[in-house]
NUMARTOR-513168 format. One record per atom (N, C-alpha, C): x, y negated, z; atom name; residue in three letters. Coordinates in pm, whole numbers, plus 50000, padded with zeros to 5 digits. Atoms other than C-alpha are relative to their C-alpha. Example, Ala and Ser with C-alpha at 12.3 -4.5 7.8 and 13.67 -1.06 7.14 Angstrom:
2
seke east->50089 north->50119 up->50000 atom->N type->ALA
seke east->51230 north->50450 up->50780 atom->CA type->ALA
seke east->50090 north->49880 up->50000 atom->C type->ALA
seke east->49918 north->50119 up->49994 atom->N type->SER
seke east->51367 north->50106 up->50714 atom->CA type->SER
seke east->49923 north->49891 up->50073 atom->C type->SER
//
This chain:
98
seke east->50101 north->49843 up->50002 atom->N type->MET
seke east->49583 north->48513 up->51026 atom->CA type->MET
seke east->49990 north->50045 up->50085 atom->C type->MET
seke east->50012 north->49960 up->49808 atom->N type->SER
seke east->49491 north->48671 up->51343 atom->CA type->SER
seke east->50051 north->50136 up->49983 atom->C type->SER
seke east->49928 north->49887 up->49981 atom->N type->GLN
seke east->49655 north->48971 up->51435 atom->CA type->GLN
seke east->49903 north->50122 up->49987 atom->C type->GLN
seke east->50087 north->49890 up->49992 atom->N type->GLU
seke east->49354 north->49185 up->51437 atom->CA type->GLU
seke east->49990 north->50009 up->49854 atom->C type->GLU
seke east->50045 north->49971 up->50150 atom->N type->ARG
seke east->49308 north->49101 up->51051 atom->CA type->ARG
seke east->50139 north->50060 up->49963 atom->C type->ARG
seke east->49878 north->49975 up->50044 atom->N type->LEU
seke east->49666 north->49197 up->50995 atom->CA type->LEU
seke east->50064 north->50116 up->50048 atom->C type->LEU
seke east->49995 north->49916 up->49980 atom->N type->MET
seke east->49640 north->49494 up->51142 atom->CA type->MET
seke east->49898 north->50135 up->49928 atom->C type->MET
seke east->50086 north->49920 up->50075 atom->N type->LYS
seke east->49372 north->49618 up->50942 atom->CA type->LYS
seke east->49983 north->49983 up->49825 atom->C type->LYS
seke east->49974 north->50006 up->50124 atom->N type->VAL
seke east->49496 north->49528 up->50622 atom->CA type->VAL
seke east->50102 north->50112 up->49946 atom->C type->VAL
seke east->49913 north->49886 up->50045 atom->N type->LEU
seke east->49732 north->49836 up->50540 atom->CA type->LEU
seke east->49890 north->50169 up->50044 atom->C type->LEU
seke east->50094 north->49900 up->49996 atom->N type->LEU
seke east->49485 north->50108 up->50513 atom->CA type->LEU
seke east->50076 north->50149 up->50018 atom->C type->LEU
seke east->49940 north->49883 up->50025 atom->N type->ALA
seke east->49736 north->50406 up->50442 atom->CA type->ALA
seke east->50109 north->49986 up->49855 atom->C type->ALA
seke east->49929 north->49976 up->50107 atom->N type->PRO
seke east->50038 north->50491 up->50274 atom->CA type->PRO
seke east->49983 north->50073 up->49879 atom->C type->PRO
seke east->50016 north->49908 up->50103 atom->N type->LEU
seke east->50053 north->50628 up->49925 atom->CA type->LEU
seke east->50153 north->50063 up->50000 atom->C type->LEU
seke east->49904 north->49905 up->50004 atom->N type->VAL
seke east->50271 north->50923 up->49917 atom->CA type->VAL
seke east->50012 north->50135 up->49899 atom->C type->VAL
seke east->50007 north->49935 up->50163 atom->N type->SER
seke east->50368 north->51088 up->49562 atom->CA type->SER
seke east->50149 north->50024 up->49954 atom->C type->SER
seke east->49835 north->49976 up->50038 atom->N type->GLU
seke east->50659 north->51215 up->49384 atom->CA type->GLU
seke east->50012 north->49816 up->49933 atom->C type->GLU
seke east->49999 north->50108 up->50073 atom->N type->LYS
seke east->50604 north->50860 up->49193 atom->CA type->LYS
seke east->50033 north->49910 up->50114 atom->C type->LYS
seke east->49950 north->50115 up->49938 atom->N type->THR
seke east->50645 north->50645 up->49493 atom->CA type->THR
seke east->50142 north->50100 up->50082 atom->C type->THR
seke east->49879 north->49960 up->49904 atom->N type->ALA
seke east->50932 north->50853 up->49664 atom->CA type->ALA
seke east->50094 north->49957 up->49887 atom->C type->ALA
seke east->49936 north->50022 up->50061 atom->N type->ARG
seke east->51115 north->50787 up->49330 atom->CA type->ARG
seke east->50039 north->49841 up->50043 atom->C type->ARG
seke east->50012 north->50169 up->50007 atom->N type->LEU
seke east->51050 north->50396 up->49340 atom->CA type->LEU
seke east->50099 north->49974 up->50159 atom->C type->LEU
seke east->49936 north->50050 up->49903 atom->N type->ALA
seke east->51153 north->50402 up->49701 atom->CA type->ALA
seke east->50148 north->50020 up->49992 atom->C type->ALA
seke east->49878 north->49950 up->50066 atom->N type->ASP
seke east->51489 north->50594 up->49599 atom->CA type->ASP
seke east->50105 north->49909 up->49929 atom->C type->ASP
seke east->49954 north->50074 up->50129 atom->N type->THR
seke east->51541 north->50366 up->49308 atom->CA type->THR
seke east->50023 north->49855 up->50019 atom->C type->THR
seke east->49995 north->50133 up->50016 atom->N type->SER
seke east->51423 north->50011 up->49364 atom->CA type->SER
seke east->49966 north->49931 up->50144 atom->C type->SER
seke east->50054 north->50023 up->49869 atom->N type->ARG
seke east->51337 north->50016 up->49759 atom->CA type->ARG
seke east->49843 north->49928 up->50000 atom->C type->ARG
seke east->50149 north->50022 up->49999 atom->N type->GLN
seke east->50951 north->49987 up->49679 atom->CA type->GLN
seke east->49890 north->50114 up->50058 atom->C type->GLN
seke east->50060 north->49910 up->49976 atom->N type->TYR
seke east->50704 north->50115 up->49875 atom->CA type->TYR
seke east->49829 north->49969 up->49980 atom->C type->TYR
seke east->50149 north->50060 up->50032 atom->N type->ALA
seke east->50317 north->50138 up->49809 atom->CA type->ALA
seke east->49937 north->50064 up->50099 atom->C type->ALA
seke east->50124 north->49985 up->49875 atom->N type->PHE
seke east->49990 north->50116 up->50045 atom->CA type->PHE
seke east->49873 north->49971 up->49919 atom->C type->PHE
seke east->50123 north->50008 up->50002 atom->N type->LYS
seke east->49665 north->50134 up->49998 atom->CA type->LYS
seke east->49944 north->49907 up->50111 atom->C type->LYS
seke east->50033 north->50096 up->49923 atom->N type->VAL
seke east->49519 north->49799 up->50110 atom->CA type->VAL
seke east->49828 north->49990 up->49999 atom->C type->VAL
seke east->50147 north->50058 up->49997 atom->N type->LEU
seke east->49170 north->49613 up->50176 atom->CA type->LEU
seke east->49983 north->49937 up->49894 atom->C type->LEU
seke east->49976 north->50051 up->50166 atom->N type->PRO
seke east->49038 north->49538 up->49832 atom->CA type->PRO
seke east->49967 north->49842 up->50029 atom->C type->PRO
seke east->50016 north->50163 up->49959 atom->N type->ASP
seke east->49020 north->49145 up->49979 atom->CA type->ASP
seke east->50114 north->49975 up->50036 atom->C type->ASP
seke east->49891 north->50044 up->49987 atom->N type->ALA
seke east->49355 north->49160 up->50053 atom->CA type->ALA
seke east->50073 north->49936 up->49961 atom->C type->ALA
seke east->49941 north->50063 up->50072 atom->N type->SER
seke east->49598 north->48879 up->49968 atom->CA type->SER
seke east->50160 north->50045 up->49997 atom->C type->SER
seke east->49874 north->49973 up->50015 atom->N type->LYS
seke east->49932 north->48904 up->49899 atom->CA type->LYS
seke east->50106 north->49959 up->50148 atom->C type->LYS
seke east->49939 north->50028 up->49876 atom->N type->PRO
seke east->50096 north->48674 up->50194 atom->CA type->PRO
seke east->49927 north->50069 up->50155 atom->C type->PRO
seke east->50026 north->49945 up->49884 atom->N type->GLU
seke east->49876 north->48923 up->50448 atom->CA type->GLU
seke east->50067 north->50142 up->50000 atom->C type->GLU
seke east->49968 north->49879 up->50051 atom->N type->ILE
seke east->49992 north->49212 up->50273 atom->CA type->ILE
seke east->50144 north->50009 up->50083 atom->C type->ILE
seke east->49877 north->49979 up->49969 atom->N type->ARG
seke east->50341 north->49123 up->50348 atom->CA type->ARG
seke east->50057 north->49971 up->50117 atom->C type->ARG
seke east->50012 north->50018 up->49840 atom->N type->GLN
seke east->50311 north->48938 up->50680 atom->CA type->GLN
seke east->49939 north->50167 up->50087 atom->C type->GLN
seke east->50030 north->49786 up->49974 atom->N type->ALA
seke east->50143 north->49336 up->50739 atom->CA type->ALA
seke east->50122 north->50072 up->50045 atom->C type->ALA
seke east->49882 north->49944 up->50008 atom->N type->VAL
seke east->50438 north->49501 up->50624 atom->CA type->VAL
seke east->50105 north->49973 up->50123 atom->C type->VAL
seke east->49858 north->50047 up->49917 atom->N type->GLU
seke east->50704 north->49271 up->50811 atom->CA type->GLU
seke east->49957 north->50039 up->50168 atom->C type->GLU
seke east->50008 north->49991 up->49821 atom->N type->LYS
seke east->50521 north->49312 up->51172 atom->CA type->LYS
seke east->49983 north->50142 up->50029 atom->C type->LYS
seke east->50043 north->49848 up->49967 atom->N type->LEU
seke east->50415 north->49708 up->51130 atom->CA type->LEU
seke east->50130 north->50069 up->50044 atom->C type->LEU
seke east->49845 north->49938 up->50021 atom->N type->PHE
seke east->50761 north->49831 up->51015 atom->CA type->PHE
seke east->50113 north->49930 up->50014 atom->C type->PHE
seke east->49924 north->50054 up->50000 atom->N type->GLU
seke east->50979 north->49556 up->51100 atom->CA type->GLU
seke east->50104 north->49983 up->49904 atom->C type->GLU
seke east->49912 north->50013 up->50125 atom->N type->VAL
seke east->51159 north->49473 up->50781 atom->CA type->VAL
seke east->49946 north->49887 up->49916 atom->C type->VAL
seke east->49997 north->50123 up->50071 atom->N type->LYS
seke east->51220 north->49199 up->50567 atom->CA type->LYS
seke east->49947 north->50026 up->49828 atom->C type->LYS
seke east->50095 north->49979 up->50157 atom->N type->VAL
seke east->50972 north->49203 up->50234 atom->CA type->VAL
seke east->50027 north->49875 up->49947 atom->C type->VAL
seke east->49948 north->50086 up->50105 atom->N type->THR
seke east->51128 north->49042 up->49932 atom->CA type->THR
seke east->49869 north->49939 up->49868 atom->C type->THR
seke east->50054 north->50019 up->50107 atom->N type->ASN
seke east->50843 north->49092 up->49678 atom->CA type->ASN
seke east->49866 north->50108 up->50045 atom->C type->ASN
seke east->50115 north->49929 up->50019 atom->N type->VAL
seke east->50457 north->49216 up->49664 atom->CA type->VAL
seke east->49911 north->49989 up->49871 atom->C type->VAL
seke east->50073 north->49965 up->50121 atom->N type->GLN
seke east->50264 north->49347 up->49368 atom->CA type->GLN
seke east->49874 north->50063 up->50036 atom->C type->GLN
seke east->50120 north->49910 up->49981 atom->N type->VAL
seke east->49922 north->49446 up->49394 atom->CA type->VAL
seke east->49933 north->50046 up->49876 atom->C type->VAL
seke east->50080 north->50015 up->50103 atom->N type->ALA
seke east->49699 north->49602 up->49155 atom->CA type->ALA
seke east->49855 north->50064 up->50024 atom->C type->ALA
seke east->50111 north->49952 up->49912 atom->N type->ARG
seke east->49331 north->49733 up->49174 atom->CA type->ARG
seke east->50000 north->50131 up->49888 atom->C type->ARG
seke east->50013 north->49890 up->50024 atom->N type->VAL
seke east->49259 north->50066 up->49087 atom->CA type->VAL
seke east->49828 north->50039 up->49990 atom->C type->VAL
seke east->50165 north->50009 up->50038 atom->N type->LYS
seke east->48919 north->50116 up->48920 atom->CA type->LYS
seke east->49952 north->50188 up->50078 atom->C type->LYS
seke east->50052 north->49875 up->49959 atom->N type->GLY
seke east->48696 north->50425 up->49051 atom->CA type->GLY
seke east->49975 north->50105 up->49879 atom->C type->GLY
seke east->50029 north->49900 up->50152 atom->N type->LYS
seke east->48633 north->50723 up->48806 atom->CA type->LYS
seke east->49864 north->50033 up->50012 atom->C type->LYS
seke east->50108 north->49982 up->50005 atom->N type->VAL
seke east->48333 north->50835 up->48728 atom->CA type->VAL
seke east->49985 north->50159 up->49998 atom->C type->VAL
seke east->49996 north->49876 up->49934 atom->N type->LYS
seke east->48247 north->51188 up->48876 atom->CA type->LYS
seke east->49829 north->50088 up->49944 atom->C type->LYS
seke east->50095 north->49958 up->50008 atom->N type->ARG
seke east->47989 north->51435 up->48792 atom->CA type->ARG
seke east->49962 north->50132 up->50083 atom->C type->ARG
seke east->50063 north->49872 up->49846 atom->N type->PHE
seke east->47781 north->51601 up->49096 atom->CA type->PHE
seke east->49874 north->50078 up->49952 atom->C type->PHE
seke east->50098 north->49927 up->50039 atom->N type->GLY
seke east->47591 north->51857 up->48923 atom->CA type->GLY
seke east->49930 north->49925 up->49889 atom->C type->GLY
seke east->50042 north->50066 up->50121 atom->N type->GLN
seke east->47351 north->51716 up->48679 atom->CA type->GLN
seke east->49994 north->49828 up->50019 atom->C type->GLN
seke east->50006 north->50186 up->50003 atom->N type->THR
seke east->47379 north->51320 up->48819 atom->CA type->THR
seke east->50155 north->49975 up->50001 atom->C type->THR
seke east->49891 north->50049 up->49979 atom->N type->LEU
seke east->47661 north->51109 up->48806 atom->CA type->LEU
seke east->50009 north->49932 up->50079 atom->C type->LEU
seke east->49949 north->50098 up->49903 atom->N type->GLY
seke east->47860 north->50943 up->49016 atom->CA type->GLY
seke east->50113 north->49893 up->49973 atom->C type->GLY
seke east->49903 north->50083 up->50031 atom->N type->LYS
seke east->48110 north->50679 up->49063 atom->CA type->LYS
seke east->50069 north->49996 up->50124 atom->C type->LYS
seke east->49927 north->50020 up->49876 atom->N type->ARG
seke east->48416 north->50676 up->49331 atom->CA type->ARG
seke east->49991 north->49853 up->50003 atom->C type->ARG
seke east->50007 north->50111 up->49994 atom->N type->SER
seke east->48466 north->50377 up->49483 atom->CA type->SER
seke east->50144 north->49898 up->49916 atom->C type->SER
seke east->49860 north->50028 up->50024 atom->N type->ASP
seke east->48746 north->50117 up->49352 atom->CA type->ASP
seke east->50076 north->49946 up->50117 atom->C type->ASP
seke east->49911 north->50050 up->49860 atom->N type->TRP
seke east->49049 north->50016 up->49558 atom->CA type->TRP
seke east->50103 north->49945 up->49955 atom->C type->TRP
seke east->49859 north->50073 up->50034 atom->N type->LYS
seke east->49357 north->49828 up->49575 atom->CA type->LYS
seke east->50109 north->50056 up->50023 atom->C type->LYS
seke east->49832 north->49960 up->49936 atom->N type->LYS
seke east->49735 north->49913 up->49632 atom->CA type->LYS
seke east->50070 north->49930 up->49979 atom->C type->LYS
seke east->49857 north->50149 up->49988 atom->N type->ALA
seke east->50042 north->49686 up->49687 atom->CA type->ALA
seke east->50090 north->50111 up->49993 atom->C type->ALA
seke east->49907 north->49961 up->49968 atom->N type->TYR
seke east->50328 north->49774 up->49616 atom->CA type->TYR
seke east->50113 north->49888 up->50043 atom->C type->TYR
seke east->49946 north->50139 up->49890 atom->N type->VAL
seke east->50585 north->49577 up->49894 atom->CA type->VAL
seke east->50154 north->50080 up->49906 atom->C type->VAL
seke east->49902 north->49961 up->49975 atom->N type->THR
seke east->50950 north->49578 up->49815 atom->CA type->THR
seke east->50076 north->49952 up->50097 atom->C type->THR
seke east->49921 north->50040 up->49876 atom->N type->LEU
seke east->51211 north->49543 up->50059 atom->CA type->LEU
seke east->50122 north->49960 up->49978 atom->C type->LEU
seke east->49934 north->50026 up->49971 atom->N type->ALA
seke east->51499 north->49368 up->50128 atom->CA type->ALA
seke east->50112 north->50086 up->49975 atom->C type->ALA
seke east->49854 north->49898 up->49976 atom->N type->GLU
seke east->51867 north->49531 up->50091 atom->CA type->GLU
seke east->50006 north->50035 up->50110 atom->C type->GLU
seke east->49997 north->49989 up->49929 atom->N type->GLY
seke east->51949 north->49739 up->50283 atom->CA type->GLY
seke east->49871 north->50052 up->50135 atom->C type->GLY
seke east->50181 north->49964 up->49938 atom->N type->GLN
seke east->51560 north->49777 up->50439 atom->CA type->GLN
seke east->49984 north->50162 up->49994 atom->C type->GLN
seke east->50026 north->49886 up->50011 atom->N type->ASP
seke east->51417 north->50132 up->50492 atom->CA type->ASP
seke east->49885 north->49990 up->50081 atom->C type->ASP
seke east->50133 north->49965 up->49931 atom->N type->ILE
seke east->51073 north->50273 up->50578 atom->CA type->ILE
seke east->50009 north->50133 up->50008 atom->C type->ILE
seke east->50008 north->49842 up->49955 atom->N type->ASP
seke east->51056 north->50616 up->50708 atom->CA type->ASP
seke east->49906 north->50067 up->50015 atom->C type->ASP
seke east->50150 north->49907 up->49979 atom->N type->PHE
seke east->50699 north->50781 up->50675 atom->CA type->PHE
seke east->50048 north->50133 up->50076 atom->C type->PHE
seke east->49977 north->49859 up->49993 atom->N type->MET
seke east->50852 north->51152 up->50718 atom->CA type->MET
seke east->50072 north->50004 up->50153 atom->C type->MET
seke east->49893 north->49994 up->49856 atom->N type->GLY
seke east->51088 north->51113 up->51025 atom->CA type->GLY
seke east->49948 north->49970 up->50124 atom->C type->GLY
seke east->50104 north->50017 up->49864 atom->N type->ALA
seke east->51003 north->51216 up->51372 atom->CA type->ALA
seke east->50099 north->49953 up->50067 atom->C type->ALA
seke east->49898 north->50064 up->49879 atom->N type->GLU
seke east->51212 north->51034 up->51621 atom->CA type->GLU
seke east->50013 north->50061 up->50103 atom->C type->GLU
//
């Protein structure tokens, strides 16, 4: 896989109470990823960007909600998220200022 592709696979970290709890208890971090990203691509991208060892990757497709805009109905885009489990002793710090 090309370096260019790996740099585009991860779109954003998902930071919420649920993901913070997952990070504390089971070393799992959540990311918004490209809809066509594969598990090996996600693993390589996280290992390259954050210099950590990934033990497991789980992906989930999130269906977009149907929303009303005045009288017209609209639909938000579907998207994909990945839960990445890190090896023992590994950590990703999104909030840390160095």
